[in-house]
N, C-alpha and C positions, 0 to 999 in steps of 0.2 A: 570366602570372598577374596577376590584378587587384590593384591597390594602393590602391583607394579604399574599402576596407571591404566590398566586395561581390565574390563570386567571379565568374569569367568568365560572361558571359551576363546580367549585371545582376541576378542572384539575391541577395536580401538575405542578409547574413551570418547564420550560425546564431545568434550571440549576439543580433543585432538581432531575429531572429524569435522567440527565446525571450522577450525583453523584451516584444515586441508581444503574444505569446500570453498571457503572464502578466498584462499590463495588461487585456487583453480578458476573461480569465477572472475577474479580480477585479471588473471592472465588470459581470459577468454578461451580456456582449454576445455572445450565441450566433452572431449573423450574422458578426461580426468573427472569432470563433474559427474558424468554418467556412471563411472566406475565407483565413485564414492557413494552415490545414492543407491546403487545396487548392493553395495556392502551393507549399508544401513538397513535396507529393506529385507536383507536376509535374516535380520534379527528383530526388526520392528515393523509395525504396520505402515503403509504409505502415509497415513495421517500423522503418525508419530514422527516420521521422517521430516515431514514439512514443519511440524510444530517445534521439534527439538533440534533440527539441523538447518533447514533452509531459512526459516525466519530469523534465527540468531545471526546467521551469516550475512543476510541482506541488511539487517539492522546495523551490524558492525561496518559493513561497506558504506551505508548511509552516513554513519558518524565520521568515518574517515574522509568522506567528501566534505562534510561540514568543516573539518579541521584543515582542509586544503590539500590533503594528501592524495586524493583521487580526483579524476576528472568526471564531469557529468556523463560523458559517453561511457565510461567504465561502469558507473552506477546503472545507467539505462540498459546497457547490453547484458550486464549481470542479471538484471531482472528478466530480460527476455529469454536468456538461456534457462533460468530457473523455471519460467513459465512453460517453456517447451518440454522440459524434463517432467514437470508435474503432469502434463497431459499424457505422457507415456506411462507414468506411474498409475494414474487413475482411469485410463482409457480415453476415449475420444472427447468426452466433455471436459476432462481435466479439472473438475470441481471437487474441492475438499469440503468446504462448508456447505453441504447440501441443504441444511436447514438454517443457513445464515441469514442475516438481514437483507432486505431489498436495498441495494445501493446503486447510486449513479454518480457520474462525474461530468463536469462541463467547464468550459472557459466562458465566462459571462462577458458578452459584448466585446470580445477580444479575439484575436486570431493567432496569438503566440501559444503554441501547443506543446512545447518541449516539456514543461513542468507537468502538464496533465499526463503526457505519455509516460513519464517516469513514475508518477504515482499509480497510474493504471497498471503498469507492468509489475510494480512491486506488490500491489494488492492482489492481483491475479496470481502472481507467483506464490503469495501467501495463502492461496486457496479460496479467496473471496470472489464471488461472482459479481462483477460490477458492470452496469450498463453505461456505455459511452454515449453521452448526449452531444458530443462534438464540440465545436467552437463557434463563437459569434452568436450565441444564444441570447435572446432578450429575457428580461425578468418575467414578462408575461408568458412567454413560451415555456420557461422553466417551471413556473407555478403550475401550468396546465399539465406538463409531463409528470411532475412529482405526484399530483393527484391521480392522474391516469394510471400510473405504474405502481401506486401505493409505496413510494420510496420511504424507507425508514432512516437512511443515512444519505445525505446529499453533500457531495464534495464540490466546492466551487473554487476555481483558480482564476486569477487575473494578473496581468503584468503592469497595467497602467492605473494610476490613482483614480481617474474619473470612473472607470469601470468598477473599481473596488468600492467606491462610495455608493454606487447604484446597487450593490449587493443588498443594502438595507431594504430597498423596495422588494427585492426578491424574497428576502427572509420574512418580511412582514406578510407577504402574500402566501408563502409556504405555510407559515404558522396558522393562517386562517383556514386553509383547506386541509391541513394535516398537522395539528398541534404537537403531535409526538415526534415528528421528524426532526432528527438532529442535523444541523447544518454546520459543516466544517469548512474553513476557508484557508487559502494559502496563496503565496505569490509575493512578489517584491514589495508592494505597498505595505503588506502586513509585517514584513521584516524591518522596514524603516520605522514604522509606528507600531510599537508593541501593544498599544491599546486599541488599535483600529478595529480588530475583530469584535471587540465588545461594543464599539460605537455603531457597527453595522448590525448588531443583534445576533451574531453567530454564536453557536454553542461551543466552538473550539477553534483553535488555530494551530497549524503545523508549519514549521520552518522548512521541512524537507519531506521527501517521500518516506523515509524511515520513521519520522515522527508521525506522519499520517497513519502508517501501519500501526504504531503503538496506540494512537488515539482510537482507531477503529477497534482494535483488540480490547481496549478498555471499555468501550461502549458495549461490545458484544458480551463481555464478561460481567457487565452490570455496574461498571464504575462510571463516574462522571468524567466527561472530556476535559 
């Protein structure tokens, strides 16, 4: 067994690769990102590269945004670069979780989409296939689409408090037509009121795109949100 921080064969340690990938993503260096992923895939399967390299890097980037170290644009573009590279690793569809849950995301009765775009990018970069229901969707429209598409995890974002409060109507309707669907919420109103997600009947709340990724992974692995 290697004792110098590298596994046998001179392959960089997973931790070192994660750090290198994170630095390259933050620097928006697509060429370096591609090189690191190719190095990883010489030893591991594309799925293992995503699980052990891309996801940890994106989670660290999300935490650094939460601490004020990085900008929103850096988080968003890092996710888009990762998403593009995953499509190359896995072919045209770019999907890693081929048997993953049916998931969708929307902005309820609101038209501020940056948060949704970030979450969508991070989840797709993590290998999850997520349907984008767009923005300005009403509770009635959302309930219909969840039932139609047999959604198992529904992600709802809002920026304004009135829209956040109306999530309760959406959750009640979703649970009637699809009792097992998990509803996860996020957005500014939920950061200001830490108990609001419980008041609207959601199954979980995430402060950031990286936390959303962790919540989804927990659900997929059988843990409670």
